N, C-alpha and C positions, 0 to 999 in steps of 0.2 A: 665519940666524944665519952661511951659510959663506960668504954671499956679503958680507956685512960683514965679511967676514975673522975673526968666530970659529971655535971650535970645537963639538963636538956631546956628546954623551954622555944614556944612559939608555935608558929599554925601554920597547917597544911593549903588553907585556901586565902587568898587576900580578902573575902567576903566576911572574913570571923574575924577580921581587923579594922581597925579606922580607915582603912582605903575605903570601905565600902559608905564612911560618910564623906567623901573624899579627899585625906589624907594622899599628900606626894609623895613618894619612895623616899625621895629626901628626907620628910618629915619623919618617914616611920622608923626610917636605919636608923636616925639621931634618938629615935625615944628607943627604940631596941637596944641600942648599942647605950644605953644606963643602967638595963641587966643584966648584957653581954658582955663576952669578955669576947668573942668571936661570932658572926655571923655566917652563916651558909644559905644560901641563895637562891631560887630556882623560881625563875619567873616569862612567863605567855609572851610578855613585848622581849623586841631586841632590844640590848642596849641599857635596862634599866640596873642591872646589876653593876653595869658602870658606873650609870648616876649614880647607885648609892654606893661605893667605892672611891667616890670624888665626895660625900659628904658626909660620912660615916667616919666617926670616931676611932672604932675598931677596924680593926681587920673582915674586908666581904671575899667570903669564895664564893665564883659563879658555878653555880649546879645547873649551869642550862639558863637559854632566855630566845625562848623563841625559835624561831629555823636560823639564830646563829652558831656558831660553836659549844663545845662542849668537852673543857677543857679537865674536867676532872675525868670523863670516862676517857679523854686519852693519854693522860696520867696511869690509868687502869693498863688500858690497852700496850701501852709501853713497856711496864711491869712485867705483865702477862708474856710479850711477845721476848723480854731479856729472860728470864726465869726457865720457859718454855726453851728456847731454842738458844741461850747461854749467849747471845751476841743482839744486835741492833742494826747493823749490814750486813749486805750479802745475801738479800731475802731477798724470793719470786712470793710478792704478798698477791692472791686473788682476792677480792673487793665484790659482795654479789646482793643483789639485790636492790632496791630504791637507793640507787646510788646521785639521784638528782635532788630528792629533800631529805638523803640523811646527814641529819649534821656529824652523827659520829664517823661516818666517811671521809667527809672532807677535813673531818681536824686530825684524824689518822695519817690520810695523806700530806698535809702539812706538817704535821713531827716529823713522816719518814722521808721528807725532801731534806733532813738535815744529817742522813747519814749517808754512808757510800755503798754507791752498787746496788740499788734498789731497782729489782724491776717490777710494774704494776699490772695485773690483769685483771679489767674492769668489765664484771659481768653484770649484766641488767639489758633488761627491753628496750629499743629505741626511744619508747617515749618514757622513759625512767634513768636515761644514760647520764653521765659527769658532766655538771654545767662547764661551759665551753670556759666560762672563768677560773673553773680550776685547771682545767687542762693547762691552757695558757700561762697564769700568774704564778702555778705552784709544781704543777707537774713538767710541761715543756721549759719553761723556763731555768727549774733547776736540772735538765738535761736528763730527766729520769725517763727510761726504757718503758714504755706503755702499751698493752694492747687492750681493742677494745673488742665484744664478742657479746653474743646472747645464748650462746652453750655452754653451760657448768663445766661439762665435760671433756670442751676439746682441748684446754689447758691443763686440767687437774692433775695430769703426771709431773707435772712441771711445777707445781705451788710449793713452798713449806708451809705458808701461813694461808688457810680459805677465812675470809672474816663474812659470814653471813647478816642479814640485816634483816628486819620485817617490813614489809612495806606496809607506811603509818599512813591509818584511817585518818588521824585529824588531820593530815598533809592534806589530805585532796576534798575539793570544792563539789564532784561529781562523786556518789557513793557508786555510781553502776563503774566509775575507773578502779575505784577502788578493790571493787568484786574481780573486777577482769582482771587485775594486779598481784591481787594477793595469794594464789597458789601457782604463779609463774613458776617460782622454782622451791622447791622442795627438795635435801639434802636426806638421802638415804644409802643404807649401805652397798646397794648396786651401784651406783653413782658415784659411790667411793673406791671402787675393784680397783683402779688402776692408779690411784691416789699414792702418792710416797708413802712407808710405813712408819715415818716421824713427823709429817702431816701432822700441823694442830691449827683444828679447828675451832676458831672462836667467834661471838656473838655477844651482843653490847646487852641484850635480856633488854624487856620480856620476849620471850618465843612466843609466836601464834602457834604458825604450823610448817615454819621453813627448813625446820628440822627434822625429821621425823624420830620419834622418840627411839627405836631401832638404833640410833648411832648414841645416844647417850652412854650405853655400858663401852663405847668403844676406846683408848686408851689415848687414842687420838684426839676426843674431844676436849676441849679445854673450856668451855663457857663455864661450866660450875667453878672449877678455880680459878678460872678468870674476876668472879664475885667475890673469893676470898682475897685476890690482888686486890681490888678494887677496896676490900676495908684496908689492909696494913698501907696501900699507898694516901686513903683518904686520912690515916690518923696522923701518919707522916706529914700531910701537910698542914695538917691541924696545929701540929709541934711546931714545924715551922715557921706559920704565921704568927704562932703566941711565943716564938723566939725561946723558945725551953731544948 
């Protein structure tokens, strides 16, 4: 918004707003809408941005709500793929890490199901596999070819895109489980030795240690370029919502 010449106001924690006094999401957005032309809302509770959008007098952008999808990250991912590969079809995409709780992964699978000749390689420990409803309602329903494996190197030579994700500590009730899985996959130069020279490595960030820093200077590492694509797509979304 600042780069578009606008101003920003708001709060990063609900506790610093009247929500701490018991104000509802619907009331909060009505009040904020009196001061702002558009609202970008990130909320820990699933469905909160939907409620906000139904009650708000200004456009609401969902910047992530709990375990639900993450639409602006998916727009970022689509722009990244389009710019890096020059297409959104005829791609073999590897998704690696926490495929059970990773909302960015679920969102990207849903988005890519709209394009032709997409193949998926789902790489995770069995405890963090892609949920059955994602496989049945999206992948299989759209007749997308897919493979499940727990070995990142097994199919790496087939991939056009490798989408790495962190194991999210906040999704685990048991810290012992998080500790057990957080280092399950670490992508390094050695594991990339058989990968295509035009592979695109993506990550929604923040990275913990699932991509070794020795990969950062590899031209195939696109995750920091992905950040810039994210800025551009969100600027475009703001302009679209403001009908500029």
